LUMDREN-513574 format. One record per residue: x, y negated, z negated of N, C-alpha, C, CB in turn; chain. Coordinates in steps of 0.05 Angstrom, whole numbers, m for minus. Each point is the difference from the previous one (the first is absolute). Glycine has a CB too. Layout:
REM LUMDREN-513574
<<X,Y,Z>,<X,Y,Z>,<X,Y,Z>,<X,Y,Z>,A>,
...
***
This chain:
REM LUMDREN-513574
<<17,24,0>,<m17,m24,0>,<17,m25,0>,<m36,25,m24>,A>,
<<58,m25,9>,<17,m23,m2>,<13,m7,26>,<9,11,m47>,A>,
<<m3,9,65>,<13,m5,25>,<m18,m15,19>,<28,41,m7>,A>,
<<m54,m38,5>,<m19,m13,18>,<m10,m27,m10>,<m13,45,16>,A>,
<<23,m53,m38>,<m10,m25,m13>,<8,m24,16>,<0,22,m44>,A>,
<<m18,m41,46>,<6,m27,11>,<16,m15,m21>,<m42,0,30>,A>,
<<59,m18,m21>,<16,m16,m18>,<m16,m14,m21>,<33,m6,36>,A>,
<<m57,m3,m29>,<m17,m15,m19>,<m19,17,m16>,<3,m37,31>,A>,
<<m2,63,m26>,<m16,18,m17>,<11,m1,m29>,<m12,30,40>,A>,
<<m5,m24,m59>,<9,4,m27>,<m18,21,m13>,<19,m47,m4>,A>,
<<m8,62,m14>,<m15,22,m12>,<m5,m5,m30>,<20,31,33>,A>,
<<m44,m26,m41>,<m8,m2,m28>,<1,28,m13>,<m30,m41,10>,A>,
<<43,44,m32>,<3,25,m14>,<m13,m1,m27>,<43,9,25>,A>,
<<m59,10,m31>,<m10,4,m28>,<4,28,m8>,<m35,m36,6>,A>,
<<51,40,m27>,<5,27,m10>,<m23,7,m19>,<50,m6,5>,A>,
<<m61,30,m1>,<m22,9,m15>,<7,6,m29>,<m19,19,41>,A>,
<<m2,m18,m58>,<3,4,m29>,<m4,30,m6>,<m16,m47,m10>,A>,
<<32,56,m9>,<m2,29,m8>,<m28,7,m9>,<49,0,m12>,A>,
<<m62,m19,m1>,<m27,6,m10>,<m20,6,21>,<11,m29,m38>,A>,
<<m4,22,63>,<m18,5,23>,<14,18,20>,<m24,m44,m7>,A>,
<<40,63,m3>,<14,19,16>,<17,m14,22>,<m37,34,m9>,A>,
<<49,m56,2>,<17,m15,20>,<m16,m16,19>,<32,36,m5>,A>,
<<m58,m39,1>,<m16,m16,19>,<m3,m29,m11>,<m25,41,14>,A>,
<<19,m59,5>,<m4,m28,m7>,<m30,m5,0>,<45,m14,20>,A>,
<<m55,0,m41>,<m28,m7,m1>,<m6,m20,22>,<m2,9,m50>,A>,
<<m21,m6,63>,<m6,m16,24>,<m2,m29,m7>,<m24,39,20>,A>,
<<11,m46,m43>,<m3,m28,m7>,<27,m14,m5>,<m45,10,m19>,A>,
<<64,6,8>,<27,m11,m5>,<15,m5,26>,<2,24,m44>,A>,
<<m5,m5,63>,<13,m3,26>,<m11,m24,15>,<7,50,2>,A>,
<<m34,m52,0>,<m12,m21,14>,<6,m28,m13>,<m37,32,14>,A>,
<<37,m32,m40>,<6,m26,m14>,<28,m10,6>,<m32,14,m37>,A>,
<<51,5,37>,<28,m9,6>,<4,m8,29>,<15,31,m37>,A>,
<<m27,m17,55>,<2,m8,28>,<m13,m27,5>,<0,49,14>,A>,
<<m23,m52,m26>,<m14,m26,2>,<16,m23,m11>,<m44,24,m2>,A>,
<<55,m20,m22>,<16,m21,m13>,<25,m6,16>,<m17,15,m44>,A>,
<<30,6,55>,<24,m4,16>,<m6,m16,26>,<18,43,m18>,A>,
<<m39,m36,32>,<m7,m15,24>,<m9,m29,m7>,<m14,43,23>,A>,
<<2,m46,m46>,<m7,m27,m9>,<25,m18,m4>,<m42,19,m22>,A>,
<<62,m7,9>,<25,m15,m4>,<13,m6,27>,<6,22,m45>,A>,
<<m5,m3,63>,<13,m4,26>,<m15,m22,15>,<15,48,1>,A>,
<<m42,m48,m2>,<m15,m20,14>,<5,m28,m12>,<m35,34,10>,A>,
<<37,m36,m36>,<6,m26,m13>,<28,m10,7>,<m31,12,m37>,A>,
<<50,6,38>,<27,m7,8>,<0,m9,29>,<19,32,m34>,A>,
<<m34,m19,51>,<m1,m8,28>,<m12,m28,3>,<m5,48,13>,A>,
<<m17,m53,m27>,<m12,m27,1>,<19,m21,m10>,<m45,20,m6>,A>,
<<61,m13,m14>,<20,m19,m10>,<22,m5,21>,<m9,16,m47>,A>,
<<17,5,60>,<22,m2,20>,<m9,m17,24>,<18,44,m15>,A>,
<<m42,m39,25>,<m9,m15,24>,<m16,m25,m7>,<m2,44,24>,A>,
<<m1,m49,m50>,<m14,m24,m9>,<m28,m2,11>,<43,m23,m4>,A>,
<<m58,45,0>,<m28,2,10>,<m18,8,m22>,<17,12,46>,A>,
<<m42,m21,m44>,<m20,7,m20>,<m13,27,5>,<m8,m48,m7>,A>,
<<12,60,30>,<m12,26,7>,<22,19,9>,<m43,m22,14>,A>,
<<38,47,m20>,<20,21,7>,<m2,5,30>,<m3,21,m46>,A>,
<<26,m14,58>,<1,6,28>,<7,29,6>,<13,m47,8>,A>,
<<m11,63,m29>,<9,28,3>,<m19,20,m12>,<47,m17,0>,A>,
<<m51,39,14>,<m13,24,m11>,<20,22,m2>,<m45,m14,19>,A>,
<<38,36,m32>,<18,22,m2>,<m13,26,10>,<23,m22,m40>,A>,
<<m10,34,60>,<m10,26,11>,<13,23,m15>,<m7,m21,45>,A>,
<<m9,42,m49>,<11,25,m12>,<12,16,23>,<m34,0,m38>,A>,
<<60,4,37>,<13,15,21>,<7,29,m8>,<18,m43,17>,A>,
<<m18,48,m43>,<6,27,m9>,<m9,3,m29>,<39,4,31>,A>,
<<m45,21,m39>,<m8,5,m28>,<8,29,m6>,<m39,m33,2>,A>,
<<45,38,m27>,<8,27,m9>,<m10,4,m28>,<41,m1,30>,A>,
<<m55,23,m35>,<m11,6,m26>,<20,12,m19>,<m44,6,22>,A>,
<<65,7,m11>,<19,13,m17>,<12,m20,m20>,<10,33,37>,A>,
<<m5,m23,m61>,<11,m18,m21>,<29,m8,6>,<m31,22,m34>,A>,
<<37,m48,35>,<m17,m23,m5>,<m19,m5,23>,<35,m19,m29>,A>,
<<m59,10,23>,<m19,m8,21>,<11,m25,14>,<m39,20,m26>,A>,
<<39,m19,53>,<11,m23,15>,<m20,m11,20>,<46,20,m6>,A>,
<<m43,m45,11>,<m16,m14,21>,<18,m19,14>,<m43,5,m27>,A>,
<<47,m1,53>,<17,m17,16>,<m17,m21,14>,<34,37,6>,A>,
<<m27,m62,m9>,<m15,m22,11>,<17,m17,19>,<m28,m1,m41>,A>,
<<15,m11,61>,<14,m17,19>,<m15,m26,2>,<16,40,26>,A>,
<<m2,m63,m29>,<m13,m26,3>,<m7,m5,30>,<25,m17,m41>,A>,
<<m49,8,46>,<m9,m6,27>,<m14,m27,m1>,<m6,49,12>,A>,
<<7,m64,10>,<m12,m27,0>,<m30,0,1>,<41,m16,23>,A>,
<<m53,m2,m37>,<m29,m3,1>,<m9,m19,23>,<m2,8,m49>,A>,
<<21,m24,59>,<m6,m18,22>,<21,4,21>,<m21,m34,m31>,A>,
<<14,25,55>,<19,3,23>,<24,m18,m4>,<m38,12,30>,A>,
<<59,m5,m17>,<25,m16,1>,<11,m5,m28>,<m17,m21,42>,A>,
<<13,39,m60>,<12,m2,m26>,<18,24,m6>,<m40,m28,m16>,A>,
<<64,23,8>,<19,21,m7>,<1,2,m30>,<27,m7,42>,A>,
<<m37,29,m54>,<0,2,m29>,<27,7,m13>,<m47,13,4>,A>,
<<66,m4,13>,<25,10,m11>,<16,m20,m17>,<1,30,39>,A>,
<<3,m55,m30>,<17,m19,m16>,<m12,m4,m28>,<14,m22,42>,A>,
<<m40,17,m44>,<m12,m4,m26>,<1,25,m17>,<m30,m35,20>,A>,
<<26,58,m7>,<0,26,m14>,<27,6,m12>,<m36,17,30>,A>,
<<57,m21,m14>,<27,5,m10>,<8,m19,m22>,<12,18,46>,A>,
<<m21,m43,m43>,<6,m20,m21>,<m14,8,m26>,<5,m36,35>,A>,
<<m30,45,m33>,<m15,9,m23>,<13,23,m14>,<m42,m15,21>,A>,
<<51,35,m6>,<14,23,m12>,<26,m9,m13>,<m19,30,34>,A>,
<<33,m50,m22>,<25,m10,m12>,<m5,m13,m27>,<18,m7,46>,A>,
<<m41,m7,m49>,<m6,m13,m25>,<m6,21,m22>,<m18,m40,25>,A>,
<<3,61,m18>,<m6,21,m19>,<26,14,m8>,<m46,6,20>,A>,
<<63,m1,m1>,<26,14,m6>,<17,m18,m18>,<m2,24,44>,A>,
<<2,m50,m40>,<15,m18,m17>,<m9,2,m29>,<7,m31,39>,A>,
<<m33,31,m43>,<m11,2,m27>,<8,27,m13>,<m39,m29,13>,A>,
<<39,50,3>,<7,27,m11>,<30,1,m8>,<m35,20,29>,A>,
<<52,m37,m17>,<28,m1,m7>,<6,m20,m22>,<11,14,47>,A>,
<<m32,m28,m56>,<4,m20,m21>,<10,m26,11>,<8,36,m32>,A>,
<<m11,m41,58>,<9,m24,13>,<m24,m20,3>,<37,25,24>,A>,
<<m30,m50,m20>,<m21,m20,4>,<m10,2,29>,<21,m30,m35>,A>,
<<m47,33,40>,<m10,m1,27>,<0,m29,10>,<m28,41,m9>,A>,
<<18,m44,33>,<m3,m27,12>,<m17,m17,m18>,<5,20,46>,A>,
<<1,m46,m46>,<m15,m19,m17>,<m30,m1,8>,<42,m27,m6>,A>,
<<m48,36,30>,<m28,0,9>,<m16,21,m13>,<15,m18,43>,A>,
<<m2,38,m56>,<m14,21,m14>,<m9,m12,m27>,<26,38,23>,A>,
<<m50,m47,m25>,<m10,m15,m23>,<m11,19,m21>,<m10,m39,30>,A>,
<<1,27,m52>,<m9,15,m23>,<m23,19,6>,<14,m38,m27>,A>,
<<m33,30,45>,<m22,18,6>,<9,26,11>,<m28,m40,9>,A>,
<<47,39,9>,<11,25,12>,<16,15,m21>,<1,m21,46>,A>,
<<13,8,m63>,<15,13,m21>,<m18,15,m18>,<35,m35,2>,A>,
<<m58,24,m9>,<m20,14,m16>,<m12,24,14>,<m11,m43,m23>,A>,
<<8,41,49>,<m9,23,16>,<21,23,m1>,<m28,m31,30>,A>,
<<53,24,m30>,<21,20,m1>,<m1,14,m27>,<29,m27,32>,A>,
<<m35,12,m53>,<m3,13,m27>,<m23,20,1>,<18,m42,m22>,A>,
<<m40,34,34>,<m23,18,2>,<7,25,17>,<m32,m39,m6>,A>,
<<47,34,27>,<8,22,18>,<16,21,m15>,<0,m31,38>,A>,
<<17,23,m57>,<17,19,m15>,<m12,9,m26>,<39,m22,20>,A>,
<<m63,13,m26>,<m13,8,m25>,<m17,25,4>,<m1,m48,m15>,A>,
<<4,67,m3>,<m16,25,1>,<m26,m5,m15>,<41,29,3>,A>,
<<m64,m26,11>,<m26,m4,m13>,<m6,24,m18>,<m16,m28,38>,A>,
<<26,51,m31>,<m5,25,m16>,<25,17,2>,<m50,m2,7>,A>,
<<56,17,m28>,<24,16,0>,<m2,24,18>,<7,m14,m46>,A>,
<<m31,24,52>,<m2,25,15>,<m8,m5,29>,<m12,23,m42>,A>,
<<11,m48,51>,<m8,m5,28>,<21,9,20>,<m27,m38,m16>,A>,
<<52,34,9>,<23,8,16>,<24,0,m18>,<m20,m18,43>,A>,
<<42,30,m34>,<25,1,m16>,<19,m22,8>,<m6,49,m5>,A>,
<<9,m54,31>,<19,m20,10>,<m11,m12,26>,<39,24,m21>,A>,
<<m31,m49,26>,<m10,m14,23>,<23,m16,12>,<m47,m3,m19>,A>,
<<52,6,45>,<21,m15,14>,<m7,m3,29>,<34,16,m34>,A>,
<<m19,m33,48>,<m2,m3,29>,<27,2,12>,<m41,m30,m5>,A>,
<<42,38,30>,<25,2,14>,<m4,m13,28>,<13,43,m25>,A>,
<<m1,m66,28>,<m2,m14,25>,<23,7,18>,<m26,m37,m22>,A>,
<<37,16,35>,<24,5,17>,<26,m2,m16>,<m26,m18,39>,A>,
<<24,14,m65>,<24,m2,m16>,<m3,19,m24>,<9,m48,14>,A>,
<<3,41,m37>,<m2,17,m23>,<m28,1,m12>,<48,m10,m9>,A>,
<<m53,31,m5>,<m27,3,m13>,<m3,m20,m22>,<0,48,11>,A>,
<<m25,m57,m15>,<m7,m18,m22>,<m19,15,m18>,<7,m42,28>,A>,
<<2,47,m53>,<m16,15,m19>,<m15,m20,m18>,<32,39,1>,A>,
<<m58,m36,m2>,<m17,m17,m18>,<m3,13,m27>,<m24,m19,40>,A>,
<<46,19,m55>,<1,13,m26>,<2,m21,m22>,<22,41,21>,A>,
<<m15,m32,m45>,<1,m18,m22>,<23,m21,3>,<m18,36,m29>,A>,
<<39,m28,43>,<22,m19,5>,<m10,m23,19>,<34,37,m7>,A>,
<<m48,m29,28>,<m11,m20,18>,<m21,m18,m15>,<7,31,40>,A>,
<<m23,m18,m57>,<m20,m15,m15>,<13,m22,m17>,<m30,41,0>,A>,
<<52,m34,m14>,<14,m19,m17>,<12,m23,17>,<10,37,m33>,A>,
<<1,m31,56>,<11,m20,17>,<m21,m19,11>,<38,31,11>,A>,
<<m61,m19,m3>,<m22,m16,10>,<m11,m18,m22>,<m11,36,33>,A>,
<<10,m26,m57>,<m10,m16,m23>,<19,m24,m5>,<m22,41,m20>,A>,
<<48,m37,23>,<19,m22,m3>,<m5,m21,21>,<34,32,m20>,A>,
<<m40,m22,45>,<m5,m19,22>,<m25,m16,m6>,<22,31,32>,A>,
<<m42,m19,m44>,<m25,m14,m7>,<7,m23,m19>,<m28,42,7>,A>,
<<43,m36,m28>,<7,m20,m20>,<17,m23,13>,<m1,35,m36>,A>,
<<19,m27,54>,<17,m20,13>,<m17,m18,18>,<38,32,m1>,A>,
<<m56,m21,16>,<m17,m16,17>,<m19,m18,m17>,<2,36,36>,A>,
<<m12,m25,m58>,<m17,m16,m17>,<14,m24,m11>,<m25,41,m12>,A>,
<<51,m38,5>,<16,m22,m11>,<3,m21,22>,<24,31,m32>,A>,
<<m20,m23,57>,<4,m19,21>,<m26,m13,9>,<40,27,15>,A>,
<<m61,m12,m13>,<m25,m9,12>,<m18,m15,m20>,<3,37,32>,A>,
<<1,m32,m58>,<m17,m12,m20>,<15,m23,m13>,<m26,44,m8>,A>,
<<20,m69,14>,<15,m22,m13>,<m6,m2,m29>,<m2,m24,43>,A>,
<<22,13,m58>,<m3,m3,m28>,<m23,m20,m7>,<49,10,m6>,A>,
<<m63,m4,m15>,<m21,m18,m9>,<10,m15,m25>,<m37,30,19>,A>,
<<37,m57,m17>,<10,m16,m22>,<m22,m8,m18>,<37,m17,30>,A>,
<<m30,9,m54>,<m19,m8,m20>,<m14,m26,8>,<27,22,m36>,A>,
<<m53,m23,35>,<m16,m23,7>,<m4,m17,m26>,<m23,24,39>,A>,
<<29,m49,m37>,<m3,m17,m24>,<11,m28,4>,<1,41,m28>,A>,
<<2,m55,6>,<10,m28,1>,<18,m4,m24>,<m41,m17,25>,A>,
<<60,m1,m22>,<18,m6,m22>,<10,m29,3>,<14,49,m4>,A>,
<<m4,m60,m19>,<12,m26,1>,<29,3,11>,<m29,m17,m39>,A>,
<<37,m1,56>,<27,2,11>,<6,m23,19>,<m2,50,m6>,A>,
<<22,m46,22>,<8,m20,19>,<10,13,26>,<11,m33,m38>,A>,
<<m11,18,59>,<10,10,26>,<13,m24,14>,<m36,36,3>,A>,
<<58,m31,12>,<15,m20,14>,<m3,4,30>,<32,m5,m39>,A>,
<<m36,m16,54>,<m1,3,29>,<m3,m27,13>,<m20,45,m5>,A>,
<<22,m45,32>,<m3,m25,15>,<m29,m5,5>,<45,6,21>,A>,
<<m54,m31,m28>,<m28,m7,4>,<m4,m7,30>,<m4,m17,m48>,A>,
<<m12,34,61>,<m3,m2,29>,<m26,m15,9>,<26,42,3>,A>,
<<m47,m41,m19>,<m25,m12,9>,<m17,m7,m24>,<2,26,42>,A>,
<<m19,m47,m39>,<m19,m8,m20>,<m27,m2,13>,<35,m26,m26>,A>,
<<m56,38,14>,<m27,0,12>,<m19,m9,m22>,<12,38,32>,A>,
<<m23,m62,m28>,<m19,m10,m19>,<m25,m12,14>,<38,m10,m32>,A>,
<<m43,20,56>,<m22,m11,17>,<m27,4,m14>,<27,9,41>,A>,
<<m32,15,m50>,<m26,6,m13>,<3,2,m30>,<m15,24,41>,A>,
<<33,m41,m52>,<5,1,m29>,<10,27,m9>,<m35,m34,m6>,A>,
<<50,48,25>,<11,26,m7>,<24,m2,m18>,<m16,17,44>,A>,
<<31,m39,m42>,<23,m5,m17>,<20,24,3>,<m27,m27,m33>,A>,
<<32,35,58>,<19,22,5>,<25,m10,13>,<m39,31,5>,A>,
<<61,m17,m11>,<25,m4,14>,<14,27,3>,<4,m48,m17>,A>,
<<15,49,35>,<13,25,6>,<30,m3,m4>,<m35,13,34>,A>,
<<47,6,m48>,<29,0,m4>,<11,26,12>,<m3,m29,m42>,A>,
<<28,27,52>,<14,24,11>,<24,5,m17>,<m16,m10,47>,A>,
<<16,31,m63>,<23,7,m17>,<24,8,17>,<m31,14,m37>,A>,
<<55,m17,26>,<24,9,15>,<1,30,4>,<24,m39,m18>,A>,
<<m36,55,0>,<m1,29,2>,<m28,9,m9>,<50,4,m8>,A>,
<<m57,21,15>,<m25,11,m10>,<m23,m6,19>,<16,m5,m46>,A>,
<<m38,m6,37>,<m23,m5,16>,<6,m20,22>,<m29,10,m40>,A>,
<<16,m6,63>,<4,m18,23>,<m11,m28,m6>,<m1,39,31>,A>,
<<m22,m40,m44>,<m12,m26,m7>,<m20,5,m23>,<5,m18,48>,A>,
<<m7,m2,m65>,<m18,2,m23>,<m18,m25,0>,<34,27,m27>,A>,
<<m60,m22,26>,<m20,m22,m2>,<m2,m8,m29>,<m25,16,40>,A>,
<<26,m42,m45>,<m1,m11,m27>,<m22,m21,m2>,<49,9,m7>,A>,
<<m58,m14,m17>,<m19,m23,m4>,<12,m20,m20>,<m40,31,9>,A>,
<<34,m56,m4>,<11,m21,m18>,<m23,m13,m15>,<39,m8,31>,A>,
<<m34,m3,m55>,<m20,m13,m16>,<m9,m26,14>,<19,19,m42>,A>,
<<m44,m27,38>,<m10,m25,13>,<17,m24,m8>,<m46,20,0>,A>,
<<56,m19,m25>,<16,m23,m9>,<26,m4,16>,<m20,7,m45>,A>,
<<29,14,59>,<25,m2,15>,<m5,m6,30>,<21,31,m33>,A>,
<<m45,m37,40>,<m7,m4,29>,<17,m22,12>,<m47,15,m9>,A>,
<<51,m36,m5>,<15,m23,12>,<29,5,4>,<m32,m28,m22>,A>,
<<44,46,9>,<29,5,2>,<8,24,18>,<4,m20,m45>,A>,
<<m24,35,55>,<7,24,15>,<15,m6,26>,<m40,22,m20>,A>,
<<33,m44,33>,<14,m7,25>,<30,m3,m4>,<m42,m22,16>,A>,
<<50,14,m39>,<29,m4,m5>,<16,25,m2>,<m13,m41,m23>,A>,
<<m1,64,20>,<14,26,m2>,<1,15,26>,<m16,2,m47>,A>,
<<3,m13,68>,<m1,15,26>,<28,5,11>,<m45,m21,8>,A>,
<<50,46,0>,<25,9,12>,<24,m1,m20>,<m17,m16,44>,A>,
<<11,14,m70>,<21,1,m20>,<m2,26,m15>,<m1,m51,m4>,A>,
<<23,59,m8>,<0,24,m17>,<m11,m8,m27>,<39,21,25>,A>,
<<m59,m7,m34>,<m13,m6,m25>,<m2,24,m18>,<m27,m36,23>,A>,
<<24,31,m48>,<m6,20,m20>,<m29,m3,m9>,<49,2,m15>,A>,
<<m65,19,18>,<m28,m1,m7>,<m5,16,m25>,<m13,m6,48>,A>,
<<3,m6,m69>,<m6,14,m25>,<m30,1,m4>,<44,m15,m20>,A>,
<<m53,38,10>,<m29,3,m4>,<m7,29,m3>,<m9,m42,25>,A>,
<<m15,49,m15>,<m10,27,m1>,<5,15,26>,<m36,m14,m33>,A>,
<<52,36,32>,<7,15,23>,<m20,24,3>,<49,m14,m4>,A>,
<<m61,17,27>,<m19,22,5>,<13,21,17>,<m39,m33,m4>,A>,
<<35,59,m4>,<13,22,13>,<m22,20,11>,<41,m5,m29>,A>,
<<m36,16,53>,<m17,20,12>,<13,27,0>,<m21,m35,28>,A>,
<<6,56,m19>,<11,27,m1>,<19,7,22>,<m42,13,m21>,A>,
<<45,m30,41>,<16,6,24>,<28,m11,m1>,<m41,2,25>,A>,
<<48,m18,m45>,<26,m13,m1>,<9,m6,m28>,<m9,m19,45>,A>,
<<35,20,m51>,<9,m8,m26>,<3,m31,m3>,<25,43,m2>,A>,
<<m31,m57,24>,<3,m29,m1>,<m28,m13,m2>,<42,3,28>,A>,
<<m44,m26,m41>,<m26,m13,m2>,<m11,m9,27>,<12,m15,m46>,A>,
<<m39,17,49>,<m12,m10,25>,<m12,m28,m4>,<m9,48,13>,A>,
<<6,m57,m38>,<m10,m26,m5>,<11,m11,m27>,<m42,11,27>,A>,
<<46,m37,m28>,<9,m13,m25>,<m18,m24,m5>,<48,16,7>,A>,
<<m60,m17,m30>,<m15,m23,m9>,<18,m18,m17>,<m45,26,2>,A>,
<<54,m48,10>,<20,m17,m14>,<m14,m14,m24>,<26,m6,43>,A>,
<<m12,4,m64>,<m10,m15,m23>,<6,m30,3>,<7,40,m30>,A>,
<<m19,m56,14>,<4,m29,1>,<30,m6,m4>,<m47,m9,m17>,A>,
<<58,m5,36>,<29,m7,m2>,<18,24,7>,<m11,m34,m34>,A>,
<<m1,55,45>,<15,25,5>,<13,2,27>,<m30,21,m31>,A>,
<<32,m43,46>,<13,0,26>,<22,m21,m1>,<m42,15,24>,A>,
<<67,m6,m20>,<22,m18,m1>,<21,8,20>,<m8,m8,m49>,A>,
<<23,m12,59>,<22,6,18>,<20,18,m13>,<m7,m44,23>,A>,
<<18,63,m8>,<19,19,m12>,<26,m1,17>,<m38,30,m18>,A>,
<<61,m30,5>,<5,m1,m29>,<m4,m28,m10>,<32,38,4>,A>,
<<m38,m40,m30>,<m6,m26,m13>,<24,m10,m16>,<m48,13,m2>,A>,
<<72,m4,8>,<24,m9,m15>,<5,m29,7>,<19,47,0>,A>,
<<m10,m62,m21>,<8,m28,4>,<26,m1,16>,<m23,m13,m43>,A>,
<<26,m10,57>,<24,m3,16>,<25,0,m17>,<m26,m27,33>,A>,
<<46,41,m24>,<25,2,m15>,<14,m27,0>,<5,48,12>,A>,
<<6,m55,m35>,<16,m25,m3>,<27,3,14>,<m24,m11,m43>,A>,
<<33,m11,55>,<27,0,12>,<17,m20,m15>,<m19,12,45>,A>,
<<45,m14,m37>,<18,m19,m13>,<m9,m29,5>,<37,32,6>,A>,
<<m50,m37,17>,<m10,m27,5>,<m21,m8,m21>,<8,6,48>,A>,
<<m24,14,m58>,<m20,m6,m20>,<13,m9,m27>,<m31,33,22>,A>,
<<56,m25,m26>,<14,m7,m25>,<13,m27,1>,<8,48,m7>,A>,
<<m8,m61,30>,<13,m26,2>,<m15,m21,m16>,<17,13,46>,A>,
<<m2,m27,m64>,<m12,m20,m16>,<m13,9,m26>,<m7,m24,41>,A>,
<<9,50,m47>,<m12,11,m24>,<12,m13,m25>,<m9,43,24>,A>,
<<36,m47,m23>,<14,m11,m24>,<7,m29,2>,<18,45,m7>,A>,
<<m30,m59,26>,<7,m28,5>,<m6,m19,m24>,<m8,8,49>,A>,
<<m12,m1,m64>,<m8,m18,m23>,<15,7,m26>,<m45,m4,21>,A>,
<<61,24,m20>,<14,8,m25>,<27,m14,m2>,<m23,45,2>,A>,
<<31,m52,m27>,<26,m13,m3>,<23,19,6>,<m19,m30,m35>,A>,
<<40,19,46>,<23,16,8>,<21,m1,m22>,<m9,m8,49>,A>,
<<16,30,m61>,<20,1,m21>,<27,8,12>,<m36,13,m34>,A>,
<<56,m29,26>,<27,6,9>,<12,23,m17>,<6,m48,14>,A>,
<<7,65,m1>,<12,24,m13>,<29,m6,m7>,<m31,31,26>,A>,
<<38,m25,m51>,<27,m3,m10>,<15,26,4>,<m14,m36,m33>,A>,
<<33,37,52>,<15,24,6>,<26,2,m16>,<m20,0,45>,A>,
<<26,m19,m62>,<26,m1,m14>,<5,24,m18>,<m3,m49,1>,A>,
<<m16,58,m17>,<5,24,m17>,<8,24,16>,<m32,m18,m33>,A>,
<<21,21,57>,<7,23,16>,<28,m2,11>,<m48,5,12>,A>,
<<56,m30,m4>,<27,m4,11>,<21,3,m22>,<m19,m30,35>,A>,
<<13,22,m59>,<20,2,m22>,<3,29,m9>,<m12,m46,m15>,A>,
<<m8,62,20>,<3,28,m9>,<20,14,17>,<m48,1,m15>,A>,
***
């Protein structure tokens, strides 16, 4: 049978359980074949970036002898479509997981969870072992594969699920360049752009500071008040400035120079120094 196989054929093997005289229970066999083709179809859709599958699988051979085998061949569902590139890519991703390697980044968490289900035994007596043999080495869906697929699920979950930050408000301050002031509808809003972190933060100013806001435009300011935080970022998305809480930053006084010291001692009497005791010593 192996000599007549097409390059794209692959064989599904299920070794029967001793409790059933080496036979495989039909529901276990059908469930694994269905799950396997489901995974292959999802991988194909990922590879070709399509919402619908373009491949069916023909049965080209079957053998009841233990292990029970079913040889399948990918065939196109539509004209002018070659299923081989996507099929070989899909097998390569499954093989990578079996070796403990990272598959393509396009293999997302949903497919990783399907691989876990593929390697999970629903019942102990349905079959003894399950593997496939494509054009390369066999891939065994055993406990080792299950553990590696579970690691992939956790890895994809970490990447695909963004961190959720604490939602709340606190007293604090933020520094940034004041880019715009909007008070058309008595909104009393202005926007600052911090040097790092959030791209822009909308702030509100007290009504008492309305007259001085124009003087801060395009200057770096320090805004003190209530900082509001959302779940999608560690940086505040809004700041309600307190009265007097907007100031040019930094607020350090100008450094004195030597010119500033000129005339400091002009009003003081000048005492002549007697150097004689030092010279006589």
